[in-house]
GUDOVEX-829442 format. One record per residue (C-alpha): residue in one letter; x, z, y. Coordinates in steps of 0.05 Angstrom, whole numbers, padded with zeros to 5 digits, always signed. Layout:
// residues N
AXZY/...
***
This chain:
// residues 192
M+01386+01182-00532/G+01404+01153-00600/S+01339+01175-00630/M+01301+01142-00574/V+01336+01075-00587/I+01318+01081-00661/Y+01247+01098-00643/L+01242+01037-00597/L+01272+00991-00650/V+01223+01016-00702/A+01164+01008-00653/V+01186+00936-00636/G+01193+00921-00710/V+01124+00948-00725/L+01094+00908-00668/L+01127+00845-00693/V+01101+00855-00763/V+01030+00871-00738/G+01033+00810-00692/L+01055+00764-00749/V+01000+00790-00795/Y+00948+00781-00740/A+00972+00710-00723/T+00974+00691-00797/R+00903+00716-00809/K+00878+00681-00746/Q+00910+00615-00767/A+00881+00622-00837/H+00812+00633-00807/A+00819+00573-00760/T+00841+00528-00818/E+00783+00553-00860/T+00734+00538-00803/D+00763+00469-00791/A+00759+00453-00865/R+00683+00460-00867/P+00650+00393-00877/E+00614+00363-00817/P+00539+00357-00823/N+00517+00291-00851/L+00489+00255-00790/D+00458+00187-00804/L+00457+00149-00739/T+00431+00084-00769/Y+00376+00050-00729/R+00311+00047-00767/P+00252+00007-00739/P+00188+00046-00729/A+00142+00050-00789/P+00087-00003-00790/P+00021+00023-00765/R-00024+00056-00816/T-00085+00018-00838/S-00131+00058-00793/E-00086+00045-00732/L-00082-00029-00749/K-00157-00033-00758/A-00168+00000-00690/L-00119-00048-00658/L-00154-00108-00688/E-00222-00083-00665/K-00197-00072-00594/P-00230-00122-00547/R-00183-00175-00519/D-00186-00210-00453/P-00205-00283-00470/E-00167-00306-00408/L-00102-00283-00438/A-00111-00329-00498/R-00113-00389-00451/L-00049-00371-00413/S+00017-00405-00427/S+00077-00364-00448/R+00105-00370-00377/D+00039-00344-00348/L+00038-00287-00398/V+00108-00266-00377/M+00085-00268-00304/E+00026-00222-00323/V+00075-00173-00355/L+00120-00176-00293/K+00061-00156-00250/E+00070-00087-00282/C+00141-00081-00253/Y+00150-00053-00184/D+00204-00048-00131/P+00208+00028-00122/E+00217+00021-00047/I+00156-00024-00035/P+00088-00008-00067/L+00078-00079-00093/N+00094-00112-00160/I+00154-00159-00162/V+00111-00221-00173/D+00067-00210-00112/L+00129-00189-00073/G+00158-00258-00087/L+00220-00234-00122/V+00210-00275-00186/Y+00237-00346-00176/D+00233-00374-00247/V+00214-00355-00318/G+00237-00388-00383/V+00208-00372-00451/E+00242-00399-00512/K+00235-00383-00586/D+00291-00332-00587/A+00300-00312-00513/T+00263-00298-00449/R+00296-00309-00382/V+00275-00284-00314/T+00310-00310-00252/M+00296-00268-00191/S+00323-00240-00127/L+00320-00173-00093/T+00298-00154-00023/A+00371-00143-00004/P+00441-00151-00033/G+00466-00084-00058/C+00395-00060-00072/P+00403+00010-00102/S+00343-00003-00148/S+00370-00067-00180/E+00388-00036-00247/T+00323+00004-00250/I+00283-00060-00237/K+00322-00099-00290/L+00313-00045-00342/D+00239-00040-00327/I+00231-00116-00334/C+00268-00119-00400/G+00231-00058-00428/K+00162-00085-00410/L+00177-00155-00437/E+00204-00126-00502/E+00143-00081-00508/A+00098-00142-00498/G+00135-00178-00555/F+00178-00227-00515/P+00245-00238-00550/A+00313-00219-00520/P+00294-00213-00446/R+00350-00228-00397/V+00346-00219-00321/E+00389-00260-00275/I+00394-00238-00202/V+00406-00295-00153/W+00415-00295-00077/E+00396-00367-00063/P+00346-00378-00036/Q+00349-00312+00001/W+00286-00270-00005/T+00246-00260+00058/A+00179-00226+00070/H+00148-00296+00076/R+00152-00300-00001/I+00100-00244-00008/S+00036-00273-00040/P-00030-00273-00002/E-00055-00221-00053/G+00007-00179-00040/R-00002-00182+00035/K-00074-00161+00026/K-00053-00101-00017/L-00002-00082+00037/G-00055-00090+00092/I-00016-00147+00125/D-00055-00207+00151/S+00001-00259+00154/A+00071-00276+00129/E+00097-00266+00200/A+00068-00196+00202/A+00101-00183+00134/A+00168-00205+00163/K+00161-00156+00220/L+00141-00099+00173/I+00196-00112+00121/P+00260-00127+00159/T+00311-00174+00128/H+00376-00141+00111/P+00441-00167+00140/D+00484-00213+00098/P+00545-00183+00065/E+00609-00183+00105/P+00640-00252+00116/G+00679-00273+00055/G+00647-00216+00016/K+00607-00227-00046/P+00536-00201-00049/A+00528-00142-00094/A+00504-00162-00163/G+00438-00132-00183/
***
C-alpha cells in the first residue's frame, strides 16, 4: 500500500509539472501572438480622383437638355426629386404630392415633405434616396424635413400622377389610396 501512495504522489507531481510547462508555453504563445503589430489600416476619406481627360471630354461633349439651363434651382431640385419613389406606390414623390416645399441656398438644400401615413415604414429609405440623389446632382448638404401639417391625402396627386396610375380624378385617387388613421389621441405622429 505504501508503494502505491508513493506512485500516486509521483504521478500527481509529474502531472503538475507537465501542466505548468504546458500552461507556460501556451501563455508565451498567446503573448507572442498579441504582440504582433496590427495591420496599418488607413481609414481616411479620400475624394474620388478627378475624371481623366478623356472622361471629361466625353462629359463635355454629351448633349444637354436646353430646358434644364432655363430652370431655377428650385425647379432643378424638383426634377431630381422626380427620380425618388415611394416604394409602396409606383409614382414619384413629386407627382404623389409629398413634396411641400424646397429651399436651395448656397451651402444647403432643404426639402419639406410629408408621407402618405404617420409611421410609414419607408420613411428612412425615402429620405436617404432623396439626399443621395440631390448630392449626386451637386446640391449641397441636402436635408429632408418630414411634416404632418397639412396632412397628405390622395387629392394632392398631380394630374400627371393620376394619369400614370390610371385614375381619372382626385376623388377616384382618394378611393384607391385610403387615408391612414391619425395616431392615437395624445400620441405624437411617428417621425419619418
